[in-house]
N, C-alpha and C positions, 0 to 999 in steps of 0.2 A: 687040359684044364685051362680055364680062362681067368687070369688074375686081373684085378682092378689096379689101376695106377693110384699112387697116393692122391693125386689131384681129383680123380674120380671118387675115391673114398671120402675125401673132405667134402666134395660137392654133395654127395649122397647124405652125409651126416648133417650138413647144413640144411638140406631139404627136410630131413626129419625134424630138426629143431623148429623150422617154420611151421610145420604141420602141428606141432605140439601147442602152438599159440600161447606160450607163456612169456612173460617179460624176459628180455635178454638181460643178464647180469652185466653191468658195466664196471662195478667195483664191489669187492667182497671184503668187508672190513667191519671191525667192532672196536669199541673203546671200553677198556676194563675199568673197574671202579677206581683204580689208582691213576687213571688218566692215560695209560699206555694204549696206543693204537696198534692193532695187529691186522695185517692184510694178507690174503691169499691171492696170488696173482695168476696162477694157472692150476689146471686140474691136478689133484693129488699134491698140491702145495700145502702140506699140513704144518701150520704154524702155531706154536704154543707160547704162553707167557705165564710165569709164576707171579701172580699179583702180590702187592704188598699185604693183602688180606690173607695170604697163605694158600689161596686157591689157584688152581691152574685153569687157564682159559685157552681155547683153541678155535681156529678157523681153518676151513679146508674147502676146496672145490674150485677156486679161481673163478673164471667166468662161466663155468659149467653148472655148478650147484652150490648151495649154501649149506655148510655143515658146521654145527656148533656143539659145544658141550653145555650141559645145563648146570648152572650154579644158582639154585632157587633163592637162597638167602642173600646172595650178592650178585644181582643181575648186571649184565653188561649193557652198553648202549649200542644199538644197531646203527651202523654208518653206511651200510651198503646202498648202492645206487643201481637202478634199472633203467632201461631205455625209455620209460615213460617220464623221466625227469626232463626239465628244460635243457636245451643244448648247452647253455652256459655252464650248467652243472656237469653235464656229460663230458665236455671238453677238459674240465679240471679233474675228472674222476677216471677217465679211461687212460690206462697206462700202457706203455710199450717197453719191453725189455731190450736193453742195448748194452753192448760191450765196447762201445766207442767206435770211432771211424775205422780203425784198423782191426777191430775185433780182439784187442789185446788187453782190455780193461775188465775189471770185475763187473759182473752183471748188475745193472742199475735200472730200475723202473722209473720211467719219466712220463708225466702226464702229457697227452698230445698237445695241450695248450702251450707247453714249454719246448716242444721239439722244433728244431730248425726247419724252415720251409723246404730246403733241399732234401732233408732226411725224410720228411713226409712224402715228397714227390718220388723219391727213390723206392720207398716201400710200396707205394701204389704201382709204380711202373714195373717193379719186379714181382708183383702179385704175391707179396709176402703176407703171412698171417691170414686170419679168417676174413671172409668177404665183408661181414658187418663192420669189422674194425677199419678196413680200407675205406668203406663208405663214410664212416665218421671222420676219417682223415681227410677225405675230399670235402666234407662239410666244413672241417676246420680251415682248410685252405680258402674256401669260399667265404667263410666268416672273417678271416683275416683280410681278404681282398675288400670286402664290404666295409670293414672297420679300419682300413688302412694300417694293418699290423704286419710287420715284417720281422722275422726272427732269423738271424744269420748264425752260422757256426761260430 
């Protein structure tokens, strides 16, 4: 039996996503009627909020799909961003999960526009995450160079 490596499986999955020709999700987020913002950062990241109006709201799917519950009499505000947005919006919307330099901190999601230059370079060099995310990180580094922006640890 011939098994695929994780890298081959990811490459195959990314190829299928390209063939589907749908916009890539950059941020999966809504704002509930009481002003609470809830975000799903990764697939099956099912996030709920009990709103001040007594109704429960949810987001799910991370960067893979948008899933919501329907509250017809109290609609939410859609705040999601896809790859057809301007880069200035993408750089503020695309988040990377980090546990700190030593990996001993609680998981925190940081927009790529706030990440240290060396952190972005390390992710790119180590080939971490999905290819489309690394491409945006390269775009971020080019944007910073062009705009004379440096972010240090």
